N, C-alpha and C positions, 0 to 999 in steps of 0.2 A: 605587687605583681610584676613579674619579670617581662621585659620587652623582648619578645622573640623575633629575630630577623628570619623570616621564612624565605629560604632559597635565595638569599641575598646575592650570592655569586652568580647564579643563573640569571637573575634579573639584571645584573650589571653587564652581562655579556650579550651582545647583539646576536651571537650565534644561536641563542635560544629564543625562539619567538615568545614574546610575553604572554600571548593568549594560551600557549601550550604550558608555559610555566604556571600560569593561573590554574590550569586543570590539575597539575601535579599538586599545587598548593591546596586546592579544594579537597583532594584525596587525603592529604595530611591533616587538614583542619577537621575533617570528618572523624578521624581517629582522636584528635585532641578533644573534640567535643564529647566523644564517647568516654574518654578518660575523665574529663571534668565532671561527668555525671556521678562518678564515684560508685562504690559498692560493686565493682566488677572484679572477678578473679583474674589472675595473671593469664590463665588460659583464654578467657574471653577477650582480654586486651590483645593477646597474641593473634587471635582470630581476626580482630579488627585490623591489626597491622598486616596480616596476610591478605585481607581483602584490599587494603590500601595498595600493597605491593602489586597485586594482580591488576589493579586498575592502572597503576603506573606502567606496568608491562604493556598493557593495551595502548596506552597513550604513546608509547615509544614509536609505534608505526606512524603516528601523525608527525612526530619529529622528523622521521625519515622523509615523509612526503614534503616537508618544508626545508629540505637540505640541512638538517640538523640531526642530532642523535643524543641519546642519554649516554654520554661517555664519561671519562674520568672526572672532569670538573663537575658535571651534573650529578654523578654518583656521590661524590664527596659532599656536594651541597645538600642533596636529599638526606644523606646519612647524618650530616651534622645537624640539620634541622630536626630530624626525628630524634636523634640522641639528646638534643637540647630539651625537647618536649618531655622525653622519658625521665631525664634527670630532674627537670623542674617539678614534675608531678610525682617524683620519687617512685617511679615504676622500675623495679629491678630486673629489667630485660636487657640483655646485651644487644648492642646495635646489630651485630651480625645475625643474631637470632631474630631480631625484630624485622629485618628485611630479607629473611632467609629465602623467600620465593622469588627474588628478583632475577630477571634475565638480562639485566643491563649492567 
């Protein structure tokens, strides 16, 4: 089993409140758990990814309230984490498609 580092860059940067990074991580873990269940079509996995992305879009407002935001470092960290999960579980969805509904 591969050891996935979830949002490592965000956790290491004090600009991002850990309790908010935890919320982003929880949204990502929900998708990972869905993928782990197996027997899902790519469309169903993409729907789960879309739900994750919309959840993170909503969390973005909380970052603003705490003098932070989902900016370049955060986008990269989220993207890298999701991409690592997709590769690990051999899900052939491009990262740009996976997080296509982002507004961050």
